[in-house]
PyMOL CGO cylinders between C-alpha atoms (Angstrom):
from pymol import cmd
from pymol.cgo import CYLINDER

trace = [
    CYLINDER, -93.79, 14.77, -47.18, -97.55, 14.30, -47.43, 0.3, 1, 1, 1, 1, 1, 1,
    CYLINDER, -97.55, 14.30, -47.43, -99.89, 16.85, -45.91, 0.3, 1, 1, 1, 1, 1, 1,
    CYLINDER, -99.89, 16.85, -45.91, -102.41, 15.71, -43.30, 0.3, 1, 1, 1, 1, 1, 1,
    CYLINDER, -102.41, 15.71, -43.30, -105.31, 15.85, -45.82, 0.3, 1, 1, 1, 1, 1, 1,
    CYLINDER, -105.31, 15.85, -45.82, -103.27, 13.80, -48.31, 0.3, 1, 1, 1, 1, 1, 1,
    CYLINDER, -103.27, 13.80, -48.31, -102.40, 11.25, -45.64, 0.3, 1, 1, 1, 1, 1, 1,
    CYLINDER, -102.40, 11.25, -45.64, -106.03, 11.04, -44.53, 0.3, 1, 1, 1, 1, 1, 1,
    CYLINDER, -106.03, 11.04, -44.53, -107.10, 10.34, -48.13, 0.3, 1, 1, 1, 1, 1, 1,
    CYLINDER, -107.10, 10.34, -48.13, -104.37, 7.72, -48.45, 0.3, 1, 1, 1, 1, 1, 1,
    CYLINDER, -104.37, 7.72, -48.45, -105.64, 6.04, -45.27, 0.3, 1, 1, 1, 1, 1, 1,
    CYLINDER, -105.64, 6.04, -45.27, -109.16, 5.96, -46.73, 0.3, 1, 1, 1, 1, 1, 1,
    CYLINDER, -109.16, 5.96, -46.73, -107.85, 4.31, -49.89, 0.3, 1, 1, 1, 1, 1, 1,
    CYLINDER, -107.85, 4.31, -49.89, -106.04, 1.66, -47.87, 0.3, 1, 1, 1, 1, 1, 1,
    CYLINDER, -106.04, 1.66, -47.87, -109.26, 0.84, -46.00, 0.3, 1, 1, 1, 1, 1, 1,
    CYLINDER, -109.26, 0.84, -46.00, -111.27, 0.51, -49.23, 0.3, 1, 1, 1, 1, 1, 1,
    CYLINDER, -111.27, 0.51, -49.23, -108.61, -1.68, -50.82, 0.3, 1, 1, 1, 1, 1, 1,
    CYLINDER, -108.61, -1.68, -50.82, -108.53, -3.90, -47.77, 0.3, 1, 1, 1, 1, 1, 1,
    CYLINDER, -108.53, -3.90, -47.77, -112.30, -4.10, -47.52, 0.3, 1, 1, 1, 1, 1, 1,
    CYLINDER, -112.30, -4.10, -47.52, -112.95, -4.88, -51.15, 0.3, 1, 1, 1, 1, 1, 1,
    CYLINDER, -112.95, -4.88, -51.15, -110.14, -7.32, -51.79, 0.3, 1, 1, 1, 1, 1, 1,
    CYLINDER, -110.14, -7.32, -51.79, -110.48, -9.11, -48.46, 0.3, 1, 1, 1, 1, 1, 1,
    CYLINDER, -110.48, -9.11, -48.46, -114.22, -9.74, -48.73, 0.3, 1, 1, 1, 1, 1, 1,
    CYLINDER, -114.22, -9.74, -48.73, -114.97, -9.93, -52.48, 0.3, 1, 1, 1, 1, 1, 1,
    CYLINDER, -114.97, -9.93, -52.48, -115.82, -13.53, -53.26, 0.3, 1, 1, 1, 1, 1, 1,
    CYLINDER, -115.82, -13.53, -53.26, -117.09, -14.34, -49.76, 0.3, 1, 1, 1, 1, 1, 1,
    CYLINDER, -117.09, -14.34, -49.76, -120.13, -16.64, -49.95, 0.3, 1, 1, 1, 1, 1, 1,
    CYLINDER, -120.13, -16.64, -49.95, -123.28, -14.71, -48.98, 0.3, 1, 1, 1, 1, 1, 1,
    CYLINDER, -123.28, -14.71, -48.98, -126.96, -15.54, -48.84, 0.3, 1, 1, 1, 1, 1, 1,
    CYLINDER, -126.96, -15.54, -48.84, -130.01, -13.53, -47.78, 0.3, 1, 1, 1, 1, 1, 1,
    CYLINDER, -130.01, -13.53, -47.78, -129.76, -15.18, -44.35, 0.3, 1, 1, 1, 1, 1, 1,
    CYLINDER, -129.76, -15.18, -44.35, -126.11, -14.23, -43.81, 0.3, 1, 1, 1, 1, 1, 1,
    CYLINDER, -126.11, -14.23, -43.81, -126.04, -10.60, -44.97, 0.3, 1, 1, 1, 1, 1, 1,
    CYLINDER, -126.04, -10.60, -44.97, -126.34, -9.01, -41.51, 0.3, 1, 1, 1, 1, 1, 1,
    CYLINDER, -126.34, -9.01, -41.51, -123.56, -11.12, -40.00, 0.3, 1, 1, 1, 1, 1, 1,
    CYLINDER, -123.56, -11.12, -40.00, -121.31, -10.42, -42.99, 0.3, 1, 1, 1, 1, 1, 1,
    CYLINDER, -121.31, -10.42, -42.99, -122.01, -6.68, -42.68, 0.3, 1, 1, 1, 1, 1, 1,
    CYLINDER, -122.01, -6.68, -42.68, -120.96, -6.88, -39.03, 0.3, 1, 1, 1, 1, 1, 1,
    CYLINDER, -120.96, -6.88, -39.03, -117.82, -8.87, -39.82, 0.3, 1, 1, 1, 1, 1, 1,
    CYLINDER, -117.82, -8.87, -39.82, -116.73, -6.42, -42.53, 0.3, 1, 1, 1, 1, 1, 1,
    CYLINDER, -116.73, -6.42, -42.53, -117.47, -3.39, -40.35, 0.3, 1, 1, 1, 1, 1, 1,
    CYLINDER, -117.47, -3.39, -40.35, -115.61, -4.72, -37.33, 0.3, 1, 1, 1, 1, 1, 1,
    CYLINDER, -115.61, -4.72, -37.33, -112.65, -5.85, -39.43, 0.3, 1, 1, 1, 1, 1, 1,
    CYLINDER, -112.65, -5.85, -39.43, -112.16, -2.47, -41.11, 0.3, 1, 1, 1, 1, 1, 1,
    CYLINDER, -112.16, -2.47, -41.11, -112.73, -0.53, -37.88, 0.3, 1, 1, 1, 1, 1, 1,
    CYLINDER, -112.73, -0.53, -37.88, -109.72, -2.32, -36.41, 0.3, 1, 1, 1, 1, 1, 1,
    CYLINDER, -109.72, -2.32, -36.41, -107.45, -0.39, -38.75, 0.3, 1, 1, 1, 1, 1, 1,
    CYLINDER, -107.45, -0.39, -38.75, -105.71, 2.81, -37.64, 0.3, 1, 1, 1, 1, 1, 1,
    CYLINDER, -105.71, 2.81, -37.64, -107.54, 6.11, -38.13, 0.3, 1, 1, 1, 1, 1, 1,
    CYLINDER, -107.54, 6.11, -38.13, -110.85, 4.44, -38.99, 0.3, 1, 1, 1, 1, 1, 1,
    CYLINDER, -110.85, 4.44, -38.99, -113.55, 6.09, -36.88, 0.3, 1, 1, 1, 1, 1, 1,
    CYLINDER, -113.55, 6.09, -36.88, -116.68, 4.61, -38.46, 0.3, 1, 1, 1, 1, 1, 1,
    CYLINDER, -116.68, 4.61, -38.46, -117.74, 2.13, -41.12, 0.3, 1, 1, 1, 1, 1, 1,
    CYLINDER, -117.74, 2.13, -41.12, -121.23, 1.38, -42.40, 0.3, 1, 1, 1, 1, 1, 1,
    CYLINDER, -121.23, 1.38, -42.40, -121.74, -1.63, -44.67, 0.3, 1, 1, 1, 1, 1, 1,
    CYLINDER, -121.74, -1.63, -44.67, -125.14, -2.32, -46.22, 0.3, 1, 1, 1, 1, 1, 1,
    CYLINDER, -125.14, -2.32, -46.22, -125.58, -5.50, -48.25, 0.3, 1, 1, 1, 1, 1, 1,
    CYLINDER, -125.58, -5.50, -48.25, -128.71, -5.49, -50.43, 0.3, 1, 1, 1, 1, 1, 1,
    CYLINDER, -128.71, -5.49, -50.43, -130.72, -8.62, -49.57, 0.3, 1, 1, 1, 1, 1, 1,
    CYLINDER, -130.72, -8.62, -49.57, -132.80, -8.42, -52.75, 0.3, 1, 1, 1, 1, 1, 1,
    CYLINDER, -132.80, -8.42, -52.75, -129.70, -8.11, -54.93, 0.3, 1, 1, 1, 1, 1, 1,
    CYLINDER, -129.70, -8.11, -54.93, -128.10, -11.07, -53.14, 0.3, 1, 1, 1, 1, 1, 1,
    CYLINDER, -128.10, -11.07, -53.14, -131.21, -13.19, -53.71, 0.3, 1, 1, 1, 1, 1, 1,
    CYLINDER, -131.21, -13.19, -53.71, -131.34, -12.16, -57.38, 0.3, 1, 1, 1, 1, 1, 1,
    CYLINDER, -131.34, -12.16, -57.38, -127.68, -13.17, -57.86, 0.3, 1, 1, 1, 1, 1, 1,
    CYLINDER, -127.68, -13.17, -57.86, -128.21, -16.74, -56.62, 0.3, 1, 1, 1, 1, 1, 1,
    CYLINDER, -128.21, -16.74, -56.62, -128.30, -18.87, -59.76, 0.3, 1, 1, 1, 1, 1, 1,
    CYLINDER, -128.30, -18.87, -59.76, -127.73, -22.39, -58.41, 0.3, 1, 1, 1, 1, 1, 1,
    CYLINDER, -127.73, -22.39, -58.41, -129.20, -24.79, -55.90, 0.3, 1, 1, 1, 1, 1, 1,
    CYLINDER, -129.20, -24.79, -55.90, -126.60, -24.11, -53.18, 0.3, 1, 1, 1, 1, 1, 1,
    CYLINDER, -126.60, -24.11, -53.18, -128.43, -20.98, -51.99, 0.3, 1, 1, 1, 1, 1, 1,
    CYLINDER, -128.43, -20.98, -51.99, -125.61, -18.43, -52.00, 0.3, 1, 1, 1, 1, 1, 1,
    CYLINDER, -125.61, -18.43, -52.00, -123.69, -16.10, -54.25, 0.3, 1, 1, 1, 1, 1, 1,
    CYLINDER, -123.69, -16.10, -54.25, -120.32, -14.39, -54.00, 0.3, 1, 1, 1, 1, 1, 1,
    CYLINDER, -120.32, -14.39, -54.00, -120.07, -10.94, -52.46, 0.3, 1, 1, 1, 1, 1, 1,
    CYLINDER, -120.07, -10.94, -52.46, -119.13, -8.23, -54.93, 0.3, 1, 1, 1, 1, 1, 1,
    CYLINDER, -119.13, -8.23, -54.93, -119.33, -4.47, -55.10, 0.3, 1, 1, 1, 1, 1, 1,
    CYLINDER, -119.33, -4.47, -55.10, -122.72, -4.34, -56.78, 0.3, 1, 1, 1, 1, 1, 1,
    CYLINDER, -122.72, -4.34, -56.78, -124.27, -6.00, -53.73, 0.3, 1, 1, 1, 1, 1, 1,
    CYLINDER, -124.27, -6.00, -53.73, -123.20, -3.45, -51.13, 0.3, 1, 1, 1, 1, 1, 1,
    CYLINDER, -123.20, -3.45, -51.13, -122.90, 0.20, -50.21, 0.3, 1, 1, 1, 1, 1, 1,
    CYLINDER, -122.90, 0.20, -50.21, -120.12, 1.25, -47.85, 0.3, 1, 1, 1, 1, 1, 1,
    CYLINDER, -120.12, 1.25, -47.85, -119.46, 4.52, -46.01, 0.3, 1, 1, 1, 1, 1, 1,
    CYLINDER, -119.46, 4.52, -46.01, -116.36, 5.27, -43.94, 0.3, 1, 1, 1, 1, 1, 1,
    CYLINDER, -116.36, 5.27, -43.94, -115.11, 8.12, -41.79, 0.3, 1, 1, 1, 1, 1, 1,
    CYLINDER, -115.11, 8.12, -41.79, -111.34, 8.34, -41.47, 0.3, 1, 1, 1, 1, 1, 1,
    CYLINDER, -111.34, 8.34, -41.47, -109.67, 10.75, -39.05, 0.3, 1, 1, 1, 1, 1, 1,
    CYLINDER, -109.67, 10.75, -39.05, -105.98, 11.52, -39.39, 0.3, 1, 1, 1, 1, 1, 1,
    CYLINDER, -105.98, 11.52, -39.39, -104.54, 14.20, -37.13, 0.3, 1, 1, 1, 1, 1, 1,
    CYLINDER, -104.54, 14.20, -37.13, -107.01, 17.07, -37.51, 0.3, 1, 1, 1, 1, 1, 1,
    CYLINDER, -107.01, 17.07, -37.51, -108.51, 15.94, -40.84, 0.3, 1, 1, 1, 1, 1, 1,
    CYLINDER, -108.51, 15.94, -40.84, -111.74, 13.99, -41.35, 0.3, 1, 1, 1, 1, 1, 1,
    CYLINDER, -111.74, 13.99, -41.35, -112.37, 12.16, -44.62, 0.3, 1, 1, 1, 1, 1, 1,
    CYLINDER, -112.37, 12.16, -44.62, -115.82, 10.83, -45.55, 0.3, 1, 1, 1, 1, 1, 1,
    CYLINDER, -115.82, 10.83, -45.55, -115.94, 8.17, -48.25, 0.3, 1, 1, 1, 1, 1, 1,
    CYLINDER, -115.94, 8.17, -48.25, -118.57, 6.10, -50.00, 0.3, 1, 1, 1, 1, 1, 1,
    CYLINDER, -118.57, 6.10, -50.00, -118.68, 3.09, -52.30, 0.3, 1, 1, 1, 1, 1, 1,
    CYLINDER, -118.68, 3.09, -52.30, -121.81, 2.76, -54.38, 0.3, 1, 1, 1, 1, 1, 1,
    CYLINDER, -121.81, 2.76, -54.38, -122.84, 1.68, -57.83, 0.3, 1, 1, 1, 1, 1, 1,
    CYLINDER, -122.84, 1.68, -57.83, -122.31, 4.28, -60.51, 0.3, 1, 1, 1, 1, 1, 1,
    CYLINDER, -122.31, 4.28, -60.51, -122.82, 3.45, -64.19, 0.3, 1, 1, 1, 1, 1, 1,
    CYLINDER, -122.82, 3.45, -64.19, -122.71, -0.27, -63.41, 0.3, 1, 1, 1, 1, 1, 1,
    CYLINDER, -122.71, -0.27, -63.41, -119.46, -0.09, -61.44, 0.3, 1, 1, 1, 1, 1, 1,
    CYLINDER, -119.46, -0.09, -61.44, -118.86, -0.11, -57.66, 0.3, 1, 1, 1, 1, 1, 1,
    CYLINDER, -118.86, -0.11, -57.66, -117.18, 3.30, -57.42, 0.3, 1, 1, 1, 1, 1, 1,
    CYLINDER, -117.18, 3.30, -57.42, -115.16, 4.22, -54.34, 0.3, 1, 1, 1, 1, 1, 1,
    CYLINDER, -115.16, 4.22, -54.34, -114.99, 7.97, -53.84, 0.3, 1, 1, 1, 1, 1, 1,
    CYLINDER, -114.99, 7.97, -53.84, -114.19, 10.79, -51.48, 0.3, 1, 1, 1, 1, 1, 1,
    CYLINDER, -114.19, 10.79, -51.48, -117.35, 12.52, -50.33, 0.3, 1, 1, 1, 1, 1, 1,
    CYLINDER, -117.35, 12.52, -50.33, -115.51, 15.29, -48.50, 0.3, 1, 1, 1, 1, 1, 1,
    CYLINDER, -115.51, 15.29, -48.50, -112.28, 16.18, -46.75, 0.3, 1, 1, 1, 1, 1, 1,
    CYLINDER, -112.28, 16.18, -46.75, -112.58, 18.47, -43.75, 0.3, 1, 1, 1, 1, 1, 1,
    CYLINDER, -112.58, 18.47, -43.75, -109.39, 19.98, -42.35, 0.3, 1, 1, 1, 1, 1, 1,
    CYLINDER, -109.39, 19.98, -42.35, -109.68, 20.97, -38.71, 0.3, 1, 1, 1, 1, 1, 1,
    CYLINDER, -109.68, 20.97, -38.71, -112.86, 19.08, -37.81, 0.3, 1, 1, 1, 1, 1, 1,
]
cmd.load_cgo(trace, "trace")
């Protein structure tokens, strides 16, 4: 049986998998970044044990990725930073997705038992 900290980390992984694979490829432009941030945040916060989500899409990076006349690009990890707080039983897990060595790395920031 998994411990509460292990289960909390598992829950965080599920949220990241859902977030990334549900929204990667979504059309995004500099004028739609805020609404997409809100949609992603609200979608992930619906999931069990998710206490907080912060999604920041980089407007300048979105604009730089647009390489055709249609005015949008596809959302991918290099365009956003995500932070989540997952609470399972008495354990709080803080996570972050950010670019590291050219890759959108999802990682545990800390796991606090008894918070």
